[in-house]
N, C-alpha and C positions, 0 to 999 in steps of 0.2 A: 613434697609429700607424695608417697607411693599411692597406688590405687587401694591397697588394704587400709591404709590410714585415712584416705579420703572417705571410703565406706564407712569406716568406724566413726568418723567426725559426723557424717550425715546421720547415721543412726543415732548418735547421742543427741544431735540437734532435734531430730524427729521425736525423740523420747521427751525431751525437755518441753518442746512445743505441745505434746500431748498432755503431759502432767500439768502444765500451766492451764490448758483449756479445760482440764478435768475439775480444777478447783473452782472454776467460775460459774458452773451451772449443774443442776441435778441431771439435766439431759445433755450432758457432755458429748461433743463430737470433735473430730480432729479439725483443726483450722483448714480452711479451704486452700487448695493449691496442689502442686504436684508432690505430695508427700509420698515417698515410696520406701520400699523395704526389700531386703534379700528374702528369697523364699525357695524352697525345693519343690518344683512344680512338675507335673506330668499332664500333658493336654490331650493324650490319647491312651486307650487301653493298651498295655503292653507290659513287658517284664520291668521290674524295678530298676534295671539298668537305664531305662529311659528317664528316670527322675533326674533332674538337672537344676542348678542354681540359676535363677533369673530375678529380675527386678519387677515388682508388682506394686500396685497401690496399697497403702496401709488402709485396711478395712475401718470402718466407723461403726460403733456400737449403736444398736437401735433399742427400742423399748425392751427392758428386762435383760439387756445384754451387757457383757463386760469386755473391755479391751485389755488383754493381757500382754505385757512385754514378756516374751518367752525367753527364759534362760536355759531351759533344756526341755527336750521332748522325748517321751518313751517310744519304743518301737514294739508293736504287737502284730500278730498275724492278720488282724483286720486291714492293716495298712496294705499288705501284699494283696489281699482280696480286692480292695478298692483300687489299686493300681492296675491289676490285670483284668478287672471286671469279671472274675471268676469266682464261684460258680455264676452262671449266666442269671440266676434269679436275683442277684443283687442289683442288676441293671433295671430290672422291672419294678422294683420296690422303691425307686426314687433317687438312685445314685448315678443316673445318667445312662440313657439307652446306647448312645453311639460313642460317647466320650465321658470322662469323669465330670460330673456336675461341679465338683469342687477340684480345681486343678492343683491347689497347694496340698500336699500330702501331710499325713500325720494327724493324730488325734489327742494323745495323752501329752500333758504339759505341766510344767512348774515354772512360776514367774512371779511378776509383780504387777498388780492392777495399775493400769495407766490411765484409764478412763472408764466411765460407767454411763449407761443410758438411763433414759427416764424410767422410774419405777424401781431401780435397783436399791435395795435396803440393806442387804447383807454385807456389802463390801464397799470399801472406800479406796481411793487413790493411795497407793504405797503398801497396801495389804500384799502379804506373801501368800500365794494360793497354789493349789494343785487341782487337777481335774481334767476335763476333756473339752475339746473345741473342734471346730471345723478347720482344719489346715494348720496343725501346729508346728510344722516344720518351717518356720518363718520366725522373723524378728518380733512380730505381733500377731495375735490370733484373737478371734471373737469367740467367747463362750457364753452360753446362756447362764444366767445367775444360779439356777438350780443344778448345774453341772460342776460347781466349784466348791471348795472348802479351803480354810485356812490351812497352810502347809503344816505338816508334823513338825514339831520342834526338834525331834530327834533324827530327822532325815535331811540329808544334804539335798542339793538342787537335783542332781542326776538320780539319786534314789527316789525322791518324791515324784519326779517326772515319769518314772517307770512303773509307778503303782496304779494309777486310776483304773484303767480297763482290766488289767489282769487281777489286780488285788480285789476289786469290786466283784468281778466274776467269780473268783475263788470264794469270797465271803458269802455270796448268794448260794453257791454250790454246797459249801460246808455247813454254814449256820442256817440259812433260810430253807433250803431244799431238804438236805439230808438230816439237819438238826442233830449233828454229831455230838455225842455225850461222853463223859468220862468213862474210861474203861472199855469202849467199843473198839473193835478190830476194824481198821480202815485201810483200804487198798487204794492207792492213787496212781493211776496210769499216766504217764507223761510227767512224772514227778519232778524233773529237772527243767521243764519248760516254764514259760512265764506264768500261766494260771497255776500249773502244778506245784511250782516252788512256793507260791503263796498258800495253796491248798494244804500242803504239808504242814507249814507252820501254823495255820489256823486250827487245823485238826489236833495238833500237838498241844496247842494253848487250850484246847477244850478238854484235855486229859485223855486223848485217844491214843491207842497203840497203832503207829502208823507204818505200813509197809509201802515203799515206793517202787515204781517200775521205771527203769531208766537204763541208759547204756552203762556199761562198766566204766567208761571214761568220765561219766558224769555222776557216778555213784557217790563220790567223796562229797560233792556239793549237797546231795540229798540227805546224806547222813548229818552233815553240818546244820541242816535246817531242822533236825530233830527226828527224822525218821529212825525207827529202830532197826530196820534192815532194808536193803535194796535188792531187787530182783533184776538181773540182766536179761532184758527182753530177747536179746540176741542168741542167748544160749538156753534160755528157759521159757517154755510155753506157760505163762502164768494161769491160763484157764484150765490147765491139766494138773494144777497142784491138788493134793489131797487135803484141802482145808477150805474153809469158808470164811467169809467176811461179813461183818454187820453193815458195812457201807463200803461201796465202790464209787469213786469218783473218776470217771474217764475223761481226762483232760486232753483230748485230741486223737485218740486212736479210732480205727474203724472196726474194732472187734464187734463181732455180732452179738445181739441181745442173747441169743440162745447159749453161746459160749460163755458169756459174762454171768448169766443166771446160774450156771453150773457151779460157780464158787461164791455165790451169794447166798447167805443164810435164808432159810424158808420165809423169814419175816423181815429180810434185809431191804435196804434202799440202794438203787443205782441211779446215779446222777450223771448225765452225759453232757459234756461241755464242748460243743462243737464236734470237730472231727475233720482232719485234713484229708485231702484226696476225694474219693467218690466220683460221681458222674459229673458231666459238664453242666447239668441243669441245676441241681441242688446240692452238689458236693457231698460232703460227708454228714449232712444234716437228715438223711433219709430215716436213720434209725429213730430219730426223736419224733417222727410222724407216727411210727408204729408203737412206740412205747406206751403211750396212754391206753390204747386199745388192748395191749398184752396185759397191762395192769388190771384191767377190769376182770380178768379171768385168773389172777394169780394173787397169791398172799404177799408177794413181794411189790415193793413200790419202785417203778421204773419210770424215769422222767428226764426230759430235757428242759431247757428254759432259754429265754432271750434276756441276756444281760443288759442292764440299764444303769448308767452312772448317775447317781443323785447326790445331793449334798449330805443327806442323812447316811447314806452308805459310805461315802468318803469320810464322814466324821467317825464312823465306826472303825474303819481302817486306820485313821489317824490315832484313834484312842489305842489300838493294838499296837502301833508303831511306837507311840510314846510310852507305852508300858513295857516295851522291850520284847514283845511277843513275836513281833513280825518285822522283817526287813526286806528290803528289795535286794535281790542277788544279782546286782549289776556285774557282769563280767566283761562288757565291752563298752566303750564309748566312742563316738564318731563326730567329727566336726560337721557342720551343716552342709558343706559342700560334698560331703560323702554320705549323705542320708540314704541314697540309693544303694550304696554298698551295705548299709546296716540292714536294710530290708532284705537284700539278696542273702547276706550271711544268716539272717534268722530263719528265712524259708529253707535254707540248705542244712539246717541243723547245727551249724557251727557254733551258734550261741548258746551257752549255758545260762539258765536263769533268764535274765533280761539284758537288754541293750538300750543305750540312750544316745540321743543326738544332743551334742552341746551347742547351743546356739550362741551362748556367751560363755566366757570363762566360768567353770564351776566355783561356787563360793560355799 
C-alpha cells in the first residue's frame, strides 16, 4: 500500500469515526485520539507560495458549530490577504498580529456534514452543504451554523464551493445596496473576476442592461454570463465615456470617486467592493471611508460595505442557482497539494471567473 493509498484509507476511517460519533449525541465531538487530516497550511505571513500540505488534528465542533467533510474549497482574494497579512489593518482586527491566527488557509467550501455541536438545529449528519469556514483547504473544517446552507441542487461540488464569498458579496452589492431594477443601465468593473462574474449574472437576472469592464482575453466569458457588451480597460478609459450609468458596481478597481462619478447618472448609485492594491495600511479600502461623506453633499449614492456570509444570503444565492439564473464560472481547479498555486494564479490575474481546490474527487 503506497503513501497515497494509506492517506486515503486514514481519511476514510476518520470520516467513518466522525459520522458514527455524530449520530450518538446532539453535542457530537470527534472520538478522542490522534485523529488527523491533510490540510494546506501557512504558519507565517508570506506569499501564497509558502502554503504547503501538512498533517494537522481534525477540529472538533463546539456549540453552534458544524464539522464539514470538505469535498471542494473555493479560492477568493481574501485568502491572499490572510496569507500575506496585507493590508496591515487585517492583522489588527483579529487575524493575527505576527502570524496567521488560523494556519489552515481557505474559507469557501462545499461538502457533507460529518458532525454537529450542541444547539445546531438546521443541519444533520449527511447533509450536503456550502458556505464558509475557518480553514477550508483541508479534509475537514469547522463552520458556524449560520454560515452554511444546503447546497444548490443545480450546482456540482466545485461550483458550489466557488460561490459563498463571491456570490454573497455580489448579491449584497447588486440587490441589497444598489437595488438594481429592470431597465437600468449597470456598469460592472472587474466583470470577469470572482465577485464581478456573479454581479453580472445577478444584475442580468434583475432585468438590467449590463456593461462589463474586463480584458479582451476575458470578454467572451463576460458576454456568456449575460452582459450586453464588454469594454476592454486596457484600450478604453471607461471613465471618459460620453454616457452615464444608473448603477456602477466596482468589483476591485482603484478608480477614484471623482472619475467614477463622472459617468454615474445624477441620481445613480456607486457600490465599491474592495479594491486591490492601495497603501500598505488599508490597501484599496480607502475610498469607502470617503464615500459616505461625499454622499452627504451629492444627489448620487456612493457606498462600500463589509460582506458577511449568512444562511439567508446563501439561500438566496441557492435559489438563483437552482432557477438557472446564476452559475459559478469555474475556469480552473487544483488538487489540495497545489492550493498555494491556486491563490498565486488568482492574485496574478490568470484565473477567469473562479477557481476551486478539489479536496476530494468532484462528484
